[in-house]
C-alpha positions as CSV (number, residue, x, y, z in Angstrom):
1,M,-119.9,-97.4,-240.4
2,G,-118.9,-94.3,-238.4
3,R,-121.0,-92.3,-236.0
4,P,-123.7,-90.3,-237.7
5,E,-123.0,-86.6,-237.8
6,V,-125.9,-84.4,-236.9
7,L,-126.2,-80.6,-237.1
8,L,-128.9,-79.2,-234.7
9,A,-129.8,-75.6,-235.6
10,G,-132.2,-73.1,-234.1
11,K,-132.5,-70.2,-231.7
12,P,-130.9,-71.1,-229.4
13,A,-129.4,-74.4,-230.4
14,N,-129.1,-75.5,-226.8
15,S,-132.9,-75.7,-226.8
16,Y,-132.3,-79.1,-228.4
17,S,-130.4,-80.4,-225.4
18,D,-132.9,-83.2,-224.8
19,L,-132.8,-84.1,-228.5
20,A,-129.0,-83.9,-228.5
21,Q,-128.8,-86.3,-225.5
22,L,-131.2,-88.7,-227.3
23,L,-129.2,-88.6,-230.5
24,A,-126.0,-89.2,-228.6
25,S,-127.6,-92.2,-226.9
26,W,-128.3,-93.5,-230.4
27,G,-124.6,-93.1,-231.4
28,A,-124.8,-89.7,-233.2
29,R,-122.3,-86.9,-232.8
30,C,-124.1,-83.6,-232.5
31,N,-123.0,-80.2,-233.6
32,F,-124.9,-76.9,-233.0
33,A,-125.7,-73.7,-234.9
34,N,-127.8,-70.8,-233.8
35,S,-128.2,-69.0,-237.1
36,F,-128.4,-69.5,-240.8
37,E,-124.9,-68.0,-241.1
38,E,-123.5,-70.7,-238.7
39,V,-125.4,-73.4,-240.6
40,S,-124.0,-72.2,-243.9
41,K,-120.5,-72.0,-242.5
42,L,-120.6,-75.5,-241.0
43,L,-122.1,-77.0,-244.1
44,G,-119.2,-75.5,-246.1
45,E,-116.6,-77.0,-243.7
46,R,-118.0,-80.5,-242.9
47,T,-120.3,-83.2,-244.1
48,F,-123.4,-84.1,-242.0
49,D,-125.7,-87.1,-242.3
50,F,-128.6,-85.1,-240.9
51,V,-129.5,-81.5,-240.3
52,V,-132.4,-81.0,-237.8
53,C,-133.5,-77.4,-237.5
54,E,-136.2,-74.8,-237.0
55,M,-137.8,-73.5,-240.1
56,A,-137.2,-69.9,-239.1
57,L,-133.5,-69.4,-238.3
58,A,-131.8,-66.1,-237.3
59,G,-130.5,-64.7,-240.6
60,G,-132.9,-66.6,-242.8
61,S,-135.2,-69.6,-243.4
62,A,-134.0,-73.2,-243.3
63,F,-135.1,-73.4,-246.9
64,R,-131.9,-71.4,-247.8
65,A,-129.9,-74.5,-246.9
66,I,-131.5,-76.5,-249.6
67,P,-129.1,-75.4,-252.4
68,L,-126.2,-76.1,-250.0
69,L,-127.3,-79.7,-249.6
70,A,-128.2,-80.5,-253.2
71,G,-126.2,-83.5,-254.4
72,S,-124.9,-84.3,-250.9
73,A,-125.7,-87.3,-248.8
74,T,-127.4,-85.1,-246.2
75,T,-131.0,-85.3,-245.0
76,L,-132.7,-82.1,-243.8
77,F,-135.6,-82.1,-241.2
78,C,-137.3,-78.9,-240.3
79,S,-139.8,-78.1,-237.5
80,Y,-142.7,-75.9,-238.4
81,P,-144.6,-74.3,-235.5
82,V,-148.4,-75.1,-235.4
83,E,-150.4,-73.7,-232.5
84,D,-148.8,-75.0,-229.3
85,T,-146.7,-77.7,-231.0
86,C,-144.9,-78.2,-234.3
87,L,-144.8,-80.5,-237.3
88,W,-141.5,-82.0,-238.5
89,I,-141.0,-82.1,-242.2
90,Q,-138.4,-83.9,-244.2
91,V,-137.3,-81.3,-246.8
92,V,-134.2,-83.0,-248.3
93,E,-133.5,-86.7,-248.4
94,K,-129.8,-87.6,-249.1
95,G,-129.3,-84.4,-251.1
96,R,-132.6,-84.5,-253.1
97,V,-135.4,-82.1,-252.5
98,C,-138.5,-84.1,-251.3
99,Q,-141.2,-83.5,-253.9
100,R,-144.0,-84.7,-251.5
101,P,-142.6,-84.0,-248.1
102,V,-144.1,-85.9,-245.2
103,A,-145.0,-84.2,-241.9
104,W,-144.8,-85.8,-238.5
105,R,-146.0,-84.8,-235.0
106,P,-143.2,-84.6,-232.4
107,D,-143.9,-88.1,-231.0
108,E,-143.9,-89.7,-234.5
109,F,-140.8,-87.7,-235.5
110,G,-138.9,-89.2,-232.6
111,Q,-139.4,-92.7,-233.9
112,V,-138.6,-91.6,-237.5
113,L,-135.4,-89.9,-236.4
114,R,-134.4,-92.9,-234.3
115,E,-134.8,-95.3,-237.3
116,V,-132.8,-93.1,-239.7
117,V,-130.0,-92.4,-237.1
118,K,-129.8,-96.1,-236.1
119,G,-129.8,-97.1,-239.7
120,K,-126.8,-94.9,-240.3
121,A,-124.8,-95.9,-237.3
């Protein structure tokens, strides 16, 4: 298997630098987008194993990416702000919209993300 390709999206994408370093240590190759337009462009040009993004992106909601991922092998995780933290929600799993999405706290999500990335590497 090749290195997992991950797209990190949000405003600004470099706010994920700790996450990017962690993903790289697990063998993933990280790409960055700051807006929905950049996400859309990158999804049209390349294939990603995982997209990890904020729910609210400049230029539109992360939900707008769902039709772009339908039928692909890509999994989409989104963060949703809650008080002084966030919940991570798996919205798309390998190109299929999750009918009953699961939400994780940040510490739980780190473990989930590690397992899926390591499983892909």
